[in-house]
N, C-alpha and C positions, 0 to 999 in steps of 0.2 A: 504494500500500500504506500502511496506517495506521502511523504512527510508534509506536503502542502494541502492534503485533503482536510477540509475545514469541518463539516458536520461530524460530530462524535456521537456514537450510540450511547445513550445513557440508561435505557431500560428496554426490556423485551418481555413480551407476554405471549405464550402460545395460545392460539385460538384453533378451533376445529373448522374444517379439516385443512391442515397444512398451511394455515395462515398465521402470521405473527403480527402483533401490534408493536410498533417500535416508537421509542421516544428519542428525540435528538437534541443535541446541544443548541440547535437553532430554535427550539421550542416546538418544532413540528412533531405531530403524532401521525404516523403513517402506517397503514396496514399493507402487507404484501403477501401474496400467495406464492409460496416457494415450492409448492407441489410439483409444478412442471420442471423446475430445476433439479429437484431431488430425483424425479423419474428419469431424467436424461443422463444422470451420472450414476453408474452402478455402485461406486464406492459410497454414495450417499443414500442408497436404497434402504438401509436399515432404519433411517430416520423416518421413513414413511409409516412405520409401525406407530399407532396412536399412543401407546404407552411411552415409547421412546420420545416421540415428538413433544409430548406434554412436558418433558424435562428441559425444554429450551431455556437457556439462561445466558446472561451476559458473560463473556469470557472473563477470567480472573483479572487480567490486565486491561480489559476493555478491547475495543477494536473488532469484536466479532460476536456472532451468536454461536453458542457452543452446545453440543450434545456429546458428552463424554469424550470420544476420540475424534469427533468431526466438528468442523466449524465453517461458517460462512462469513467472509470479511465484510466489515461495515460499509466499505465503499461500494461493493457490489449490491448489498442489500438496499442501500440508499438509492442507487440507480434504478433497481427493479421497482422499488416502491414509487418513485417519481414517475416512471414510465407507466406503471399500472394505474396511477392516478390521472393519467392523460397529460402529464407534463413532460418537458424536455429534460433529460438527465445529462449530467456532465459526461457520462460514458457515450451518449449519442453524439454530443458535440465533439468529443475527442475522436470518435470513430470517423466523423465527417472530415476532420482535419487530416487524419491518417489516410483515409480513402483518397483524398485529393492532394496528398503530399504537401500540406501547408504547414509552414512554421507559424510561430506566434505573430511574426511580422507580416507574412503574406496573408494570413487569415484576417488580421486587422485591416489590411489594405482592401481585401476582398469585400469585407462587410462595412467598411467605412467607420470603424470604431477604433478605440485605442488598443494597443498591444496589451496593456494592463487588464482591460476588460476581457479580452480573449483569455488571458491567463485565469482571471477570476471565474469565467464560465467553465473552463476546462477542468478546474480543480474544485468546483462546487462551492467556491467562496461566495458567489452571487447566483441567484436563480436566473435561468436563461429565459428571457422574454419570448413569447410566441413569435413576435415580429422578427427577432434575431434568427430563430430556427427557420422561419419561412424564407428569410434572406439567404440562409445557408443553402436551403434546397433550391432556391431560385438561381443562386450563383452556380451551383453544381449543374443545373439544367442548361444554363446558357453559356457557361465557361467564357465570360467576356475577356476580350484582349485587355492587357494591362492598361489601366486608366480609362478604359472605355466602358460605358454602360450600354447594355443592349436596349434596343427600342421595342423589341417584341420577343416572344419565346420562339425558339426554333420550331419549324414545322417539318414533320417527317416527310420524306420523299413520297410522292404519289397522293398527298393530301391537298385539299383546297387550301389556299393561303387565307390568312385572317384578313378581314376587311379593315380598311383604314378608318 
């Protein structure tokens, strides 16, 4: 986990089935369904047992939800919770940067924001506004030349062009 990750997990409560209520240092209380994650990873399958799942607790030194010998890191849990709540997670923003081979500087230039804000979004120091995420997707769809803003979305070959 990055040392720059801001939200810290402060409490966890197991809910049924395979949902946890998490409390964060930001004051947020988020529920997350971790069942799909547990089912995808055979090493985590024992946690699917209701008796085992009920023993979810905050890891001794913090930073994770723990069940005996298995744990889920707080940065992943935070991202899953945000995404399941219909919000943009720092993990989504980071993946957009990686997918497009963008540095902090080039991402800032692409979005027309400061390099510091890009860093804040990527490390979950600040919530990512929907408008920023839509700008990310729009930039990715248009791939504008450096310093140039597109006038329209690209139209796939064989389709009618958009009217002016």
